C-alpha positions as a LaTeX table, in Angstrom:
\begin{tabular}{lrrr}
\hline
Residue & $x$ (\AA) & $y$ (\AA) & $z$ (\AA) \\
\hline
Unk1 & 62.55 & 95.67 & 103.67 \\
Unk2 & 62.55 & 91.98 & 104.96 \\
Unk3 & 63.99 & 91.63 & 108.57 \\
Unk4 & 67.66 & 90.49 & 108.66 \\
Unk5 & 68.20 & 87.03 & 110.30 \\
Unk6 & 70.38 & 87.16 & 113.53 \\
Unk7 & 71.90 & 84.14 & 112.88 \\
Unk8 & 75.99 & 83.92 & 111.56 \\
Unk9 & 76.54 & 86.69 & 109.54 \\
Unk10 & 78.59 & 84.55 & 106.80 \\
Unk11 & 75.44 & 82.52 & 106.46 \\
Unk12 & 73.08 & 85.16 & 106.41 \\
Unk13 & 74.94 & 87.27 & 104.21 \\
Unk14 & 73.82 & 86.20 & 100.73 \\
Unk15 & 70.21 & 86.33 & 102.00 \\
Unk16 & 70.34 & 90.23 & 103.68 \\
Unk17 & 71.55 & 91.90 & 100.46 \\
Unk18 & 69.15 & 90.09 & 98.24 \\
Unk19 & 66.39 & 90.82 & 100.35 \\
Unk20 & 67.66 & 94.18 & 101.29 \\
Unk21 & 66.80 & 96.43 & 98.17 \\
Unk22 & 64.20 & 99.39 & 99.09 \\
Unk23 & 60.84 & 98.71 & 98.89 \\
Unk24 & 59.73 & 102.08 & 97.41 \\
Unk25 & 56.18 & 101.69 & 99.23 \\
Unk26 & 54.80 & 104.57 & 100.92 \\
Unk27 & 54.90 & 104.57 & 105.09 \\
Unk28 & 54.00 & 107.12 & 107.78 \\
Unk29 & 57.07 & 108.24 & 108.10 \\
Unk30 & 57.67 & 109.88 & 104.85 \\
Unk31 & 55.73 & 113.15 & 105.64 \\
Unk32 & 57.74 & 113.14 & 109.24 \\
Unk33 & 60.94 & 115.52 & 109.59 \\
Unk34 & 64.10 & 113.70 & 110.05 \\
Unk35 & 64.44 & 114.52 & 113.66 \\
Unk36 & 61.04 & 113.38 & 114.52 \\
Unk37 & 61.70 & 110.21 & 112.96 \\
Unk38 & 64.97 & 109.55 & 115.16 \\
Unk39 & 63.26 & 110.90 & 118.21 \\
Unk40 & 60.42 & 108.50 & 117.67 \\
Unk41 & 62.64 & 105.59 & 117.15 \\
Unk42 & 64.92 & 106.43 & 120.02 \\
Unk43 & 61.91 & 106.61 & 122.11 \\
Unk44 & 60.35 & 103.52 & 121.14 \\
Unk45 & 63.11 & 101.40 & 119.20 \\
Unk46 & 60.36 & 100.60 & 116.77 \\
Unk47 & 60.99 & 97.58 & 114.15 \\
Unk48 & 59.21 & 99.32 & 111.55 \\
Unk49 & 61.06 & 102.73 & 112.06 \\
Unk50 & 64.46 & 100.81 & 112.18 \\
Unk51 & 63.54 & 99.36 & 108.73 \\
Unk52 & 62.50 & 102.57 & 107.19 \\
Unk53 & 65.91 & 104.27 & 108.52 \\
Unk54 & 67.65 & 101.37 & 106.93 \\
Unk55 & 66.03 & 101.47 & 103.54 \\
Unk56 & 66.51 & 105.33 & 103.86 \\
Unk57 & 70.43 & 104.98 & 104.38 \\
Unk58 & 70.86 & 102.05 & 102.13 \\
Unk59 & 72.57 & 103.87 & 99.36 \\
Unk60 & 75.43 & 104.64 & 101.65 \\
Unk61 & 76.18 & 100.90 & 102.12 \\
Unk62 & 76.55 & 100.38 & 98.57 \\
Unk63 & 78.61 & 103.57 & 98.18 \\
Unk64 & 81.01 & 102.52 & 100.81 \\
Unk65 & 81.21 & 98.67 & 99.67 \\
Unk66 & 82.05 & 99.82 & 96.26 \\
Unk67 & 84.52 & 101.80 & 97.30 \\
Unk68 & 86.61 & 99.15 & 99.33 \\
Unk69 & 85.71 & 96.46 & 96.28 \\
Unk70 & 87.48 & 98.63 & 93.78 \\
Unk71 & 90.86 & 98.10 & 95.63 \\
Unk72 & 90.19 & 94.41 & 96.20 \\
Unk73 & 90.56 & 91.31 & 93.85 \\
Unk74 & 87.96 & 89.59 & 91.83 \\
Unk75 & 87.64 & 86.83 & 93.98 \\
Unk76 & 85.57 & 89.36 & 96.55 \\
Unk77 & 82.14 & 89.44 & 96.09 \\
Unk78 & 80.62 & 93.09 & 96.42 \\
Unk79 & 77.07 & 91.41 & 97.54 \\
Unk80 & 79.10 & 89.94 & 100.50 \\
Unk81 & 80.64 & 93.46 & 101.45 \\
Unk82 & 76.93 & 95.00 & 101.32 \\
Unk83 & 75.81 & 92.28 & 103.06 \\
Unk84 & 78.46 & 92.97 & 105.88 \\
Unk85 & 77.71 & 96.49 & 105.52 \\
Unk86 & 73.94 & 96.44 & 106.53 \\
Unk87 & 75.08 & 95.12 & 109.70 \\
Unk88 & 77.43 & 98.10 & 110.55 \\
Unk89 & 74.29 & 100.13 & 109.46 \\
Unk90 & 71.99 & 98.46 & 111.86 \\
Unk91 & 74.64 & 99.28 & 114.52 \\
Unk92 & 75.13 & 102.78 & 113.74 \\
Unk93 & 71.13 & 103.49 & 113.89 \\
Unk94 & 70.87 & 101.55 & 117.09 \\
Unk95 & 73.70 & 103.31 & 118.67 \\
Unk96 & 73.51 & 107.09 & 117.09 \\
Unk97 & 72.72 & 109.86 & 119.61 \\
Unk98 & 70.46 & 112.65 & 118.11 \\
Unk99 & 71.60 & 115.34 & 120.88 \\
Unk100 & 75.17 & 115.36 & 119.74 \\
Unk101 & 74.26 & 117.23 & 116.64 \\
Unk102 & 76.29 & 115.21 & 114.06 \\
Unk103 & 74.34 & 114.01 & 110.90 \\
Unk104 & 73.75 & 110.42 & 110.75 \\
Unk105 & 75.29 & 110.18 & 107.49 \\
Unk106 & 78.95 & 111.27 & 108.99 \\
Unk107 & 78.62 & 109.16 & 112.08 \\
Unk108 & 77.10 & 105.98 & 110.08 \\
Unk109 & 80.13 & 105.82 & 107.17 \\
Unk110 & 82.86 & 105.00 & 109.25 \\
Unk111 & 80.94 & 102.16 & 111.11 \\
Unk112 & 79.85 & 100.61 & 107.82 \\
Unk113 & 83.49 & 100.91 & 106.24 \\
Unk114 & 84.75 & 99.59 & 109.74 \\
Unk115 & 81.89 & 96.38 & 109.75 \\
Unk116 & 83.10 & 95.49 & 105.89 \\
Unk117 & 86.86 & 95.67 & 107.04 \\
Unk118 & 86.80 & 93.63 & 110.22 \\
Unk119 & 85.01 & 90.93 & 108.23 \\
Unk120 & 87.65 & 91.01 & 105.66 \\
Unk121 & 90.57 & 90.72 & 108.53 \\
Unk122 & 88.73 & 87.90 & 109.50 \\
Unk123 & 88.56 & 85.94 & 106.08 \\
Unk124 & 92.30 & 87.00 & 105.67 \\
Unk125 & 94.54 & 84.20 & 106.60 \\
Unk126 & 97.57 & 85.99 & 106.55 \\
Unk127 & 98.61 & 87.38 & 109.85 \\
Unk128 & 98.40 & 91.12 & 110.15 \\
Unk129 & 102.02 & 91.17 & 110.97 \\
Unk130 & 103.32 & 89.73 & 107.67 \\
Unk131 & 100.80 & 91.88 & 106.02 \\
Unk132 & 102.48 & 95.11 & 107.87 \\
Unk133 & 106.24 & 93.74 & 106.72 \\
Unk134 & 105.28 & 93.38 & 103.08 \\
Unk135 & 103.88 & 96.61 & 102.71 \\
Unk136 & 107.02 & 98.18 & 104.33 \\
Unk137 & 109.16 & 96.45 & 102.30 \\
Unk138 & 107.19 & 97.11 & 98.91 \\
Unk139 & 107.02 & 100.86 & 100.14 \\
Unk140 & 110.55 & 101.13 & 100.30 \\
Unk141 & 111.37 & 99.31 & 96.92 \\
Unk142 & 108.63 & 101.60 & 95.08 \\
Unk143 & 110.37 & 104.55 & 96.52 \\
Unk144 & 114.02 & 103.55 & 95.62 \\
Unk145 & 112.71 & 102.59 & 92.08 \\
Unk146 & 111.29 & 106.11 & 91.41 \\
Unk147 & 114.50 & 107.80 & 92.74 \\
Unk148 & 117.02 & 105.45 & 90.39 \\
Unk149 & 115.31 & 104.15 & 87.97 \\
Unk150 & 115.75 & 100.46 & 88.77 \\
Unk151 & 114.90 & 97.93 & 91.53 \\
Unk152 & 117.31 & 98.05 & 94.73 \\
Unk153 & 119.52 & 95.28 & 95.36 \\
Unk154 & 119.00 & 93.92 & 99.00 \\
Unk155 & 121.89 & 95.64 & 100.17 \\
Unk156 & 120.43 & 98.82 & 99.14 \\
Unk157 & 116.72 & 97.87 & 100.32 \\
Unk158 & 118.44 & 97.19 & 103.75 \\
Unk159 & 120.28 & 100.42 & 104.16 \\
Unk160 & 117.06 & 102.72 & 102.56 \\
Unk161 & 114.91 & 100.54 & 105.80 \\
Unk162 & 117.95 & 101.44 & 108.11 \\
Unk163 & 118.37 & 97.64 & 109.48 \\
Unk164 & 121.21 & 95.31 & 109.37 \\
Unk165 & 121.55 & 92.56 & 107.33 \\
Unk166 & 120.39 & 89.64 & 109.77 \\
Unk167 & 117.29 & 91.58 & 110.84 \\
Unk168 & 116.90 & 92.60 & 106.87 \\
Unk169 & 116.85 & 89.02 & 105.84 \\
Unk170 & 114.31 & 88.22 & 108.79 \\
Unk171 & 112.27 & 91.23 & 107.42 \\
Unk172 & 112.24 & 89.97 & 103.83 \\
Unk173 & 111.33 & 86.19 & 104.53 \\
Unk174 & 108.63 & 87.59 & 107.04 \\
Unk175 & 107.26 & 89.87 & 104.41 \\
Unk176 & 106.66 & 87.39 & 102.09 \\
Unk177 & 103.27 & 86.26 & 101.87 \\
Unk178 & 102.14 & 83.12 & 99.72 \\
Unk179 & 98.68 & 84.29 & 97.74 \\
Unk180 & 96.14 & 82.00 & 96.81 \\
Unk181 & 93.66 & 82.53 & 94.07 \\
Unk182 & 90.97 & 80.18 & 92.23 \\
Unk183 & 91.93 & 78.47 & 88.98 \\
Unk184 & 88.52 & 78.97 & 87.75 \\
Unk185 & 88.96 & 82.79 & 87.75 \\
Unk186 & 88.58 & 84.56 & 84.46 \\
Unk187 & 92.23 & 85.09 & 83.06 \\
Unk188 & 91.23 & 87.69 & 80.23 \\
Unk189 & 88.45 & 87.82 & 77.72 \\
Unk190 & 88.51 & 85.72 & 74.66 \\
Unk191 & 86.85 & 86.75 & 70.99 \\
Unk192 & 84.38 & 83.89 & 71.69 \\
Unk193 & 81.39 & 83.95 & 74.18 \\
Unk194 & 83.15 & 81.75 & 76.77 \\
Unk195 & 86.13 & 83.33 & 78.77 \\
Unk196 & 89.35 & 82.09 & 79.33 \\
Unk197 & 90.01 & 80.79 & 82.98 \\
Unk198 & 93.46 & 80.50 & 84.81 \\
Unk199 & 93.14 & 76.77 & 84.74 \\
Unk200 & 92.82 & 76.65 & 80.42 \\
Unk201 & 96.19 & 78.70 & 80.42 \\
Unk202 & 98.23 & 77.35 & 83.15 \\
Unk203 & 101.71 & 75.64 & 82.53 \\
Unk204 & 102.44 & 72.39 & 83.45 \\
Unk205 & 105.94 & 72.72 & 84.67 \\
Unk206 & 105.78 & 68.60 & 84.96 \\
Unk207 & 105.70 & 67.96 & 81.22 \\
Unk208 & 108.92 & 68.28 & 79.02 \\
Unk209 & 108.42 & 70.37 & 76.20 \\
Unk210 & 108.14 & 68.09 & 72.50 \\
Unk211 & 110.30 & 70.29 & 70.60 \\
Unk212 & 112.85 & 70.96 & 72.91 \\
Unk213 & 113.62 & 67.21 & 73.49 \\
Unk214 & 113.82 & 66.63 & 69.52 \\
Unk215 & 116.49 & 69.51 & 69.32 \\
Unk216 & 118.32 & 67.87 & 72.32 \\
Unk217 & 118.61 & 64.37 & 70.57 \\
Unk218 & 119.37 & 65.99 & 67.10 \\
Unk219 & 122.71 & 67.56 & 69.03 \\
Unk220 & 123.19 & 64.55 & 70.47 \\
Unk221 & 123.08 & 62.34 & 67.73 \\
Unk222 & 125.30 & 64.88 & 66.00 \\
Unk223 & 127.72 & 65.09 & 68.40 \\
Unk224 & 128.12 & 61.35 & 68.86 \\
Unk225 & 128.38 & 60.43 & 65.00 \\
Unk226 & 131.76 & 59.00 & 63.96 \\
Unk227 & 132.50 & 58.13 & 67.53 \\
Unk228 & 133.39 & 54.71 & 68.81 \\
Unk229 & 131.14 & 52.96 & 71.43 \\
Unk230 & 133.92 & 53.87 & 74.24 \\
Unk231 & 133.87 & 57.61 & 72.72 \\
Unk232 & 130.30 & 58.07 & 72.93 \\
Unk233 & 130.04 & 56.77 & 76.42 \\
Unk234 & 132.80 & 58.94 & 77.60 \\
Unk235 & 130.73 & 61.95 & 76.20 \\
Unk236 & 126.94 & 60.60 & 77.50 \\
Unk237 & 128.28 & 60.26 & 80.78 \\
Unk238 & 130.30 & 63.24 & 81.26 \\
Unk239 & 127.96 & 65.84 & 79.87 \\
Unk240 & 124.86 & 64.58 & 80.12 \\
Unk241 & 125.21 & 61.96 & 83.51 \\
Unk242 & 127.82 & 64.66 & 84.82 \\
Unk243 & 129.72 & 61.56 & 86.17 \\
Unk244 & 133.53 & 62.56 & 86.79 \\
Unk245 & 136.66 & 61.52 & 84.94 \\
Unk246 & 137.39 & 58.85 & 87.93 \\
Unk247 & 133.76 & 57.54 & 88.07 \\
Unk248 & 133.65 & 57.45 & 83.78 \\
Unk249 & 137.08 & 55.56 & 84.31 \\
Unk250 & 135.37 & 52.99 & 87.04 \\
Unk251 & 132.61 & 52.40 & 84.55 \\
Unk252 & 134.61 & 51.74 & 81.44 \\
Unk253 & 137.47 & 49.91 & 83.19 \\
Unk254 & 140.10 & 52.49 & 81.85 \\
Unk255 & 142.23 & 54.79 & 83.95 \\
Unk256 & 141.35 & 58.17 & 84.97 \\
Unk257 & 144.52 & 59.64 & 83.14 \\
Unk258 & 143.27 & 57.17 & 79.91 \\
Unk259 & 139.67 & 58.67 & 80.32 \\
Unk260 & 140.92 & 62.53 & 80.22 \\
Unk261 & 142.97 & 61.84 & 77.37 \\
Unk262 & 140.31 & 60.56 & 75.18 \\
Unk263 & 138.24 & 63.24 & 76.32 \\
Unk264 & 140.83 & 65.70 & 74.98 \\
Unk265 & 141.45 & 63.99 & 71.66 \\
Unk266 & 137.26 & 63.99 & 71.26 \\
Unk267 & 136.66 & 67.72 & 71.94 \\
Unk268 & 139.20 & 68.28 & 69.27 \\
Unk269 & 137.61 & 65.94 & 67.05 \\
Unk270 & 134.12 & 67.21 & 67.58 \\
Unk271 & 135.67 & 71.20 & 66.94 \\
Unk272 & 137.02 & 70.20 & 63.67 \\
Unk273 & 133.58 & 68.51 & 62.77 \\
Unk274 & 131.54 & 71.20 & 63.78 \\
Unk275 & 133.35 & 74.11 & 61.87 \\
Unk276 & 133.09 & 71.71 & 58.97 \\
Unk277 & 129.54 & 71.45 & 59.52 \\
Unk278 & 128.99 & 74.88 & 60.39 \\
Unk279 & 127.57 & 76.18 & 57.22 \\
Unk280 & 124.84 & 73.62 & 57.93 \\
Unk281 & 123.69 & 74.71 & 61.14 \\
Unk282 & 123.27 & 78.41 & 59.83 \\
Unk283 & 119.58 & 79.23 & 60.33 \\
Unk284 & 117.68 & 79.43 & 56.91 \\
Unk285 & 116.63 & 83.34 & 56.09 \\
\hline
\end{tabular}
């Protein structure tokens, strides 16, 4: 097995994993008892023996990395987890004490998992306090939903957490962590050979729906049809521009009471007109 570089962990991660496969070449230590190999390494600190031991226990790195990877989002690369796990395995080999009578497999597993989890924490830009509060609130929410068959209100959630309103507002605010993800990640498998990515299906909120705009225009034309210019302006300014009667009166050089009177007259006429055309507006079966 190629010797791992001692420079930065992130810079060497890809290299370490790609070159950390067992060579399956025969070594002088294959016929040695396991205890003899450990005794020789602890007395000599031979690089050849250390590499032999890392090849022998490399499957533990993959096993622990795959277990952690199963609970992580797709953006995390399992090869990176294995790379960090290799460093945990190396540290476990160097620190293992044969005299304690503990199997190496039992001793090294927490070291490998710890190395992987430490690296994941260092990559996480959200503070651990926020993660803890998010987990606390979500756990209480799930427990309430299981017991009652619905999501709790804020008051019910605060009561379940046994905290007052002001403290709950702070807890809820601090528990909201903004997540990030890549727009190029796979969204779902398509019928073709090309995967559909997030960027292919993301909704552009800044654009208006042309169908809705056409419907809006048709309704506006139907409502204002047959009205005078002043009446159309009152309808448009009041319902579309959301101006007050006083503001409309100032715009049209009319009194507020006159605008209100015209508005009432318009509504009565529109009501009669819409009732007359109700059959035209019924959906076609």
